C-alpha positions, -999 to 999 in steps of 0.1 A, spaced: -395 -588 -714 -408 -569 -744 -439 -546 -746 -459 -573 -764 -453 -598 -736 -462 -571 -711 -496 -565 -729 -505 -601 -727 -501 -602 -690 -529 -597 -666 -532 -570 -642 -523 -592 -612 -492 -604 -629 -483 -569 -639 -486 -559 -603 -465 -588 -591 -438 -578 -617 -440 -543 -604 -436 -554 -568 -407 -576 -578 -391 -548 -597 -397 -524 -568 -380 -549 -544 -351 -554 -567 -348 -516 -570 -348 -512 -532 -322 -540 -528 -300 -524 -555 -304 -489 -538 -294 -503 -505 -265 -521 -521 -256 -489 -538 -257 -470 -505 -233 -496 -489 -209 -493 -518 -209 -456 -517 -203 -458 -479 -174 -482 -485 -159 -460 -512 -162 -429 -489 -144 -449 -461 -117 -458 -486 -113 -422 -495 -110 -414 -457 -86 -442 -452 -65 -430 -481 -64 -394 -468 -55 -408 -434 -29 -429 -449 -12 -398 -462 -15 -383 -428 -2 -414 -411 26 -415 -435 36 -380 -426 31 -387 -390 54 -418 -392 80 -397 -409 78 -371 -381 77 -398 -354 107 -415 -371 128 -385 -362 115 -385 -327 123 -422 -325 157 -417 -339 164 -390 -313 150 -413 -286 173 -441 -298 203 -418 -298 195 -407 -262 191 -443 -251 224 -453 -267 241 -424 -250 226 -433 -216 237 -469 -221 273 -458 -230 273 -436 -198 262 -465 -177 289 -487 -192 315 -461 -185 303 -458 -149 303 -495 -145 339 -496 -158 349 -469 -133 332 -488 -104 351 -520 -114 384 -500 -114 376 -485 -80 367 -520 -67 400 -535 -80 419 -505 -63 400 -510 -31 409 -548 -32 445 -541 -38 447 -516 -9 428 -539 14 454 -567 6 482 -543 11 467 -531 44 461 -568 55 497 -577 47 510 -546 67 487 -554 96 498 -591 96 534 -582 97 529 -555 124 510 -581 145 538 -607 141 563 -580 152 542 -570 182 538 -607 191 575 -613 190 581 -582 213 553 -593 237 567 -628 239 604 -614 245 588 -590 272 570 -618 288 602 -640 288 621 -612 304 594 -606 330 593 -643 338 631 -644 341 630 -614 365 602 -628 384 622 -661 389 653 -642 401 631 -622 425 613 -654 437 647 -671 442 659 -640 461 628 -639 483 628 -677 489 665 -675 500 656 -646 523 627 -664 538 647 -695 544 673 -674 561 647 -658 583 630 -690 592 661 -709 604 659 -711 642 685 -692 662 705 -714 685 690 -713 719 713 -714 748 708 -746 770 714 -731 803 689 -704 801 654 -708 807 630 -694 781 615 -661 792 578 -661 800 557 -652 770 539 -620 770 505 -611 760 476 -635 755 497 -662 740 519 -661 771 490 -665 794 478 -695 776 511 -711 780 513 -704 816 480 -720 823 494 -753 811 
């Protein structure tokens, strides 16, 4: 709008224009403040990005060391596991050998025990046969002379016989 156009306007219209311009000015000032705030934030972000990049480089070294330590730890665990597997294999071999030796020893002991039992059984049969022969010999009645009368029994058994 030019000065001539402004001179032609009435006072109310001029006031309305002034109000509109003031509102426009306030709106633009607020927008300007927001943009300045965003710009300041970007400057801070850029400064922090530099700090973050430096921190990342520093942390990268820490992460590298941590990864190396973790790798060494896993290698030591793998070595220990291999040792454990070797010990287990040795233990299995020893147990198999011990089991075989024990089985052989048990078989030998069983054979000896069976031989001893057979010998004891043979000796027992011989002894039983001897005792049986002796018992038969002792139980055969002695020939009683016919002319003689048997003597009176003694003791309680004899008294019982006499009562009959």
